[in-house]
N, C-alpha and C positions, 0 to 999 in steps of 0.2 A: 481303544487302539486297534483291536482286531477288526472292528467294523470299518474303520478308516483304511486299514491296509487292504481289506478285501475290495472296498469301493475304489481304491486307487488303481488296482489291477484292471478293473472293469473300465474305469475312466481312461486309462492309458490305451486300452485295447480299442475303444471307440474313437479316441483322439479328441475328446471334448475338453477344450482348455479350461472352461469354467469349472467343470467337475474335477479336473485334475488339480486346479488351484484350491478348490474347497478341501480336497483331501490332504494336499500338502500342508496347507495352513492349519487345518484341524490336527493333523499328526504332530506338527511342530508345537502346538499348544499342549497337546497331551504329553509328549515327551518332556517338555519343559516342566510340567506339573509333576511328572515322575522323577525328575532330577537327572534324566538322561540328556544332558546338554548337547553332547556331540550329535546325537540323532536329531534333536530339536533344531539345531543350527543347520544341519543338512537339509531337513524338510523345509524349513523356512527359506533357505536360499533357493531351493527349487521353486517355491511359491513365488518368490521375487522374480526369478527368471521367467516363469510362466506369465506373470503379470506384464512383464516387459514384452514378451512375445505377443500377448493379446493386444496390447495398445498399438502395436505396429500394424494391426489390421485396419485401424481407423485413420481417416484423414480429416474428419470433421472435428473442429476444436471443442465443441460442446460435448461430443462423445468422449474425447480424450480426457477432458477434465472430469467428467462423470466417472469414467473408468478408474482414474487415479483415486478418486474418493472411495469407490467401491472396493478397491484392492489395497487400500492403505493399511489394513489390518496386519498383513504379513510383514510390511516394512516396520511397523511399530513394534511388533513382537520380536523381530530380529534385532532391532536397535536396543530394546530393553535387555535382551539376552546378552548382547555384546557389552553393554554397559556394566552388567553384573560381573563380567569377566575383566573389566577395566580396559577393554580394547576400544578406547575412545575414538581413535582415528578411523578404525574400520567402521565403527558405528556411525560416525559422521558421513562417511562415504555412502553407506546404505540409506541414511536419512536423505541425503541429497539426491539419490537415485529415485526417491519416492516423492519428490516435490517439484513443482513448476516445470514438469517435463513438456506439457503442451505449450507452455509459454516459450520454452527453448526451441520447440519445433517452429513456432511462428516467427521467432526472431531469426533463426537460421534461414528459414524460407525467404524472409524479406531481404536478408543480407546477400543471398545468392540470386536475387532478382525475381524470386517467385512470390510476389506480393499476394497476401491472402485474398481469396475471392469469397463473396458472400452468397449463401443459399438459404432457403427456408428449411424448416425442421423436417424430421425423419418421417412424419406421417405421409408426406407426399411421395418421397422416394420409395418407401416401402410398398406403396400401392394401396394402403389401407383407406385412403381417401382419394377421390378422383379429381376433385376440383380444388384449386388453390384458394384457401380462405383469405379473407381480408387480413392484411398484415396488421400486427399489433401496433397500436399507436398510444401515445401518452397524453394525458390531460393534466396540466399543472394547475393545482388548486391552491389558492392563496392560503398560507398558514394563518390561523387566527391571530390577528394583531401583528402580523409580520412587518407590515410597513410602519406601524407605530413603534414597535420595539427596536427597529434598526438592525435586525438580524437578517442575513441573507438566507432566508428559510422559506421553502415551499414544500408542499406535500405532492405526491404523485399517485395517481390511480389509473389503471388501464381502462380503455374504452370497453364497453360491454360487447359481447359477440364472440365469435370463434376467433381464437388466436393461434398464430403460428410463429413461434420464436425463431428468428434467423440465427445462423451460425456461420463462422468463418471456416474456410477449407484450407488446410495446409498439408500437402502430401509428404512433406519432409519429416523424417524421424531423426532428430539430432541424437548423437551418441550421449550416453550417460557419462557424467564426469567421474574420473577416477581420483585417487588421493593425490597423485602428483599434479594433476590439473588444478584441483581445489587449492592446493598449497601455492601454486604459481599465480592463480587468480587473486588470492588474498594478498600475496606479496606485491603484485602489480598495483593493487588498490591502495596499499600503504595504510590500511585501516585494521584495527582490531575487529573481530567478528564475534558477536554474541548470538548463538543459534539455539533455538528451542524446539523440542518435540513434546507434545502433551498426549499422554495416554489416559485411559480411564482411571489409572491408579497413581501415575507419577508425572512429574515434569522433569525432563532431562535437558541439561544445559551444557553447551560447549563454549569455551572461550578460546578463540584462535588469535595468536598475536600476529603482527604484520609480517613476520617471516614465514607464516603458514603453519607454525607449530601449535598443536593443541596444548595450551598451558593449564587448562582446568577442564575437568569433566565432572559434573555433579548430577546426582539423581535425588530428587526431592519427593517424598511421599505427599500426594495431594489428590483429593477426590475431584474429578473433573467437573462434576455438577456444582460442587461448592465453589470451585474456581470461577466458573461461568457466572454464578450468582454474585460473587465478589466483584467481578468486572462490571456487571450490569449495575450494581449499586454504586460503584465508583463513578461510572459514566453519569448516572442519574444525579449524584451529588454535585457534579461539575456543571451540568447543563440546566438544572432546575432553577427557576427564578424564585427567590424567596418572597413571601408576601408580608414581611415585616422584620423588625430587628431581631426578634426572638428566633424566628425561622432562619434568618441569615446566620446567626451564631451556631444554631443547631446543624445547619448544612455544612458550615465550615468545619465544625468538629468531626462530623461523620466523614467528610471528604478527607481530612487529614488522617483519620484512622485507617480508612480504606487504602489510601495511597501508601501509607507505611506498611500495611499488610502485604500489598503487592510488591513493594520494594524488598521486604524481608524474604519473600518467596522467590522472586525472579532475579534480584540483583545480589542480595545478601550472600548466597552460597559462593559466588565468584568475586565478591567485592574486593578481596585482598589482592587478586591477580589483575584487576583492571588498571589501566595506566594512571599514573599520578598527574600527568600533564593534561590539563583540561582542554587544550587545543588538539590533543590526539583524538581523532574520530573513532567512535565505536559504532559499527554497523550492526543493527539488530535484524535478525532473521526470525520473525515470529512464526507461530503455527496455530491454525484453528482460531479459537477464541482470543488468543494473545494478539491477534491483529487489532483488536479493539482496545488494547491497553495503552493509556497515555504515558508512554515510557518517560518522556521529558519531564513530566510532572510528578514522578514517583518521589516520595519523601524518605530520606534516611533518618536515623535516630537523632541526628543533630539539626533536623528541620531544614535541611538543604534539598532542593530539587535536584534530580539527576542531571538536568541540563546545566546546572551550575558547576558540575564536576566533569562533564564530558560533552563534546560535540557529537550529535547523533545523526545517523542516516539509517535507511531501512531497505531491505531487499526481500523478495519472496524466496530466494535461494542464492547461495554463493555462485552457483553455475551461471546465473543470469549475467554475472560480470564478464562472462565470455563475450557476450554481445555488446553490453554497455561500455566496456573498456575499449573495445575497438571503435565504437561510435565516438567516444570522448577523444581518442587520438586523431580520428579523421576530422573532427570539428575544431581541433585546438587552435588552428591558425586563423579562423574566421574573424572578421571584424565584428565588434560588439554593436549589433543593430537591434532595435526594439520594435516589436509590433504589439500594440496594446489596444484591447477592446474593453469598453466599460459602459455600465448602465444601459444595456441595449433594450430599454423598455419603451414601447410605443403604445398607441391607442389600442392596438390589437392584443397586446399581452400585459397591459397595465394592471390587470387584476392580480398579477404575481406580486406586485409591490415595487415601487421605484427604489433605486439605490443611489441617492445623491452623492454619498461619499465614495462610491465606486468610480463615479465620474471624476471626482477630485483626486482619487487615488491614481488613476492612469495619467492625469495631468502632472501630478507630483513626480511619479516615476519617470515620465518623459522629460521633465525638467532636469532630473538628475542625469539622465543619458545625454541631454543637450549640453551639459557642462563638459562632456568628453568630445562630442561630435554633434553639431546641430543638424547635420544631414542624416543622422542615424536613427531617427524615430519616425514612426507612423502610428497615429492614433485614430481610432474610429469610436464614436460614442452615439448613443441613442439609436435612431432609426437607420443610421449609416453603418452600424456594426452588424452586418448581415453575414449569414453563413457562406453565401456565394463569394463575398469579398474576402472572408477569412481563408477560404480554400485557395483563392487566387494569390493572396499575399503571404500566407504562412511559410511556404517553402523557401522564401528569400530572407528570413530573419533568424538571428542567432539567439534572441531572447523573445519569448512570447508570453504575454501577460493578459489573462482573462479575468476581469473583475465583474462578476455577474452572479446569477443564481445557478445552483446546481440541482439537477433532478436525478436521483439515484433510485433505480429499480432493481432490487436484489433478486426478484423472481425472474426478471428478463433483463439481464445485465447488458445485453447488446443495445437496449433502449435507454440506458442511462445516458445523461446528456448534460451539457452546459447550455444555458439559454443565450441565444443571440437574437438579433432583431428579425422578425418575420417580414417577408416581402412576397408579393404575388401569391402563388400557391404554396410557398414554403413556410413552414411553421416556425422556423428559426431555431429549432433544437439541433444542436451539433451533437449527434449521438455517437456511441461507440462504433456503430456501423459506418457512419460518415468518416470518423477519424481513421479507421482502417483502410478506407478507400482514398485517403488523401495521397497526393504525390509525396515522395520521400522528404521528410522534414530535415532541416539542418540546424535545429535549435539546440543550443547547449543546455538550456533550461526552459521548461514551460511551467509557469506558475498559474495554478487554477485557484484564483482568489475568490472562492465561492463556498457554498455550504456542503459539507460532507463529501467532498470530491474524492476523498481517500476510501470511501466505503464502496461496497459492491457485494457480490455473492462470494462468500468465503468458501473455498474448496481446497482439496489437496494440492491444487495448482496455485494457490494463493488467492488474492482478491481479484475477482473478474470484474473489471470496471474501467474507469477513465484512465487511471495512471498506467495500467497495463497496455491499453490501446495506444496511448501517446508514445510509450517506449517502443512498441512494435512499429509505430509510424516513423521512428528514426531519432528520437531524442534520448540521450543517456540519463537524464534526470528530470523528474517531475515533482513539483511541490504541490501537495494536496492537503485538505483539511479533514479532521476526524469528526467534527460536529458543526452545527450552525455557528457561523462566525459573526461577531459584532461589526457592523458597518464602520463605525468610527475608529475602533481600536485596530481593525485590519488595515485601514488607510495609514494609520500611524506606524504600524509594524512594517508594512511593505516599503515605506520610504526609508526606514532604517536598514532594511534588508538590501535594497539596491545601492545605498551608499557604501555598504560593506563590499558588495560584489564588485562594484566599479573601482573600488580602491585596491582591488587585487585579492580580496579574501575569497577563500573557497566556499562552495555552496553551503555545506553543512555548518561550517564555522560562521558564515555570514548569518545564517538563520539563528544560530545560538546567540550571537551578539545582539541581534534584533530582539530576540525573546528576553534576554537578560535586561536589556535597556527598557523593554516594556514592563517587566517585573519591577525594575527600579523606579520607573515613573509611577506606576500604580501604588507602590508601597510608600513612596515619599510624598505622593500627592502633589507633584509639581505640575500644575496646570499650564505653567508657562512653557513646559517642554514641547507642547504641541506647536508653538510658534517659533521656538528657538531651533532653527535648522543647524546651528553650529554646536548643538549640545554634544559634549564629548566626555561626559562623566564615565567613570569606570563602574559598570553595573555590578561588578563582583565584590565591591568593597562595602563596608558599613555593616551594622548589626542587622540581623534578620528579624522582621516583625514576628510577633507571636502568632498572628493569623497571616498566613502567606497570601499573596495575590492569587485570586481565583484563576486556575488554569483555563477556565472558559474563555478568558479574554486574551490569553497569550500563548497557549500551548497547543492550539488546534492543528497547526501546520507541521508537516513532515516532509523531508527530502527522500523520495523514493528513487533508487538507482545509484548512480555515481555520486559520491560525496564531494569530490573535488571538481 
C-alpha cells in the first residue's frame, strides 16, 4: 500500500496518466484485500476516470479498442466490489462504461455525418518506418472437403510479407451512459436484458426487465480458465462430425452435458426471474469468452433448449441501443424491398467451393418477397454478384441477404469479409474496410447467411468483425452465424425466417420460430417438410426426443442489434 501511495504522488506530479492509472488500480485492489471498501471504491473510481480521460486522446478505432482491453481491470474490480455491496444498478452502469465505447464513438460519428475514414497502422504515423508496406491481403483456401460436405466453410491465411493492418478513424468521443439513459434504452427496446461480466474468479449476471429495473443480480463463483475450456468443449461437441454411430452417441451425450453445465452456470441463477411468455424477447449482452456461447442451444434440466423458452437477441452493450433504436425508428416506414446475392462463385474463386443451395436460397427468399410485391426484389447470383454491384445497390434496399462464404480473420478483423464475385482487378472480398466505406445503408435487417459471420476479434469493445461494421454502416439489426453452416439446412431455415418476417413477425421472434420449426423437422424426420411450403405445424408441441436435434444444424444464427 505504501509503495503505491508513494508512486501515485510521483505519477500525479509528472502527469503520466498510465502510471496514475496503475497506482489507482493497484491501490483499489490492495484496499479491497484489506477490507477497506470505501477507500477501494474511491481508488477504483479514480482509475475508471483516468481510463476514460486516456481514451479521449485517441481517434483511431484500433487504439480505442486496445485501450479498453488494457484498462478493463479497474472496471471489473469496481463492478465486483459494488456487487458485493448489492449495488447492482450502480455496478451495471460501471460495466456499461467499460464496454463497446469505441463502437459508440463510431456510431455517433456516423449519425452526425462524420463517417469513419480508414488509415494504415501506427508504424507509419509514428515515423518508425518510412515507406508504406504492402497492405495485408487475404487468401481463401478451400477447407478440406468443404464442397463435398455442403458446409459454407473456408480457411483464411494472410499473404506472406510485411503487413500493415488498417484502422478506422473516428474523432468523436460519445458520452458514457448513465443509469437513467440505460433504463430508458431498455424501456424503449421492450426487451428483457441479460448482461454478463466475467472476471478471473466470478461471473456476474444482471437481469433487467422491460421497465429498466434490475430485477436480479447474481454473482457466481467460476474459474475463468475452466469456463473457457467448457465453452471450447461445447463448441467442439457441436461442430465435430462423427465417424460412426458410436461416436455420434458419444458426441451427443457430451454435448448435452456441456450445454446443461452452461445453462446451470449462466441461466440457472436468474431463471426464476425470466419471463414466462416465450414470445418476450430476452436480449443477451455477453462478455469476453461468453460471446462464443450458443445461448439458444443451452439445455435446462427438463431437456428444453433455451430458445424453446425465450426469443433471443444479442448486443455488445445496452448503450448501443442509443444508435440502433434511432436507426430502427428512422427506417420504420420504408417499403419492404429485398437485395439478395447468392453463390458468387466463378472460375477465379471456385477453389473455395460452390454453394448450389445458396443460389436456391436466394431464389426461395425472393419468391417469398414476390408474394408481397413482385417489384420489390433484386437478385444477383454467380459472376453477376460483384462487390461493385453490391455497393451500388445496397443503399436502396430495406432487407439485404448474402448467401455465400464468410472469411473471418481474428488477427486482422478489418480484413474479415464475405465472398462476392471477383471482376477485373477486384478479388470480390467485401471486407470490413469496404463495409465502413459504403454509403449510409437503409436496411432494416442484413442477413449474412455464411460461415462464422458472427465471429471476429473479441475485445473489451465486443466482437470486432462484420456485424459491427454493418451496424456502423446504418443497419439496426444483423443476423450472423457462430459456426460453419450446413448449405441445405440453412436454405430451409432461411425460407422459414422470411415467411415469418413478411407475415409481420419481429426479427428475434421470427428467427425463434424458424429455429423451432427446424428442430421439429429434424426430430420428427419429416422429409416432406422440405417441399411443403404450407407447413404450419406448431414447433413447440409434442414430446421432446431423448437425443435433441444437433444445434450444428439449427442454432448457428443470432440477431445482433435491435430485436424488433
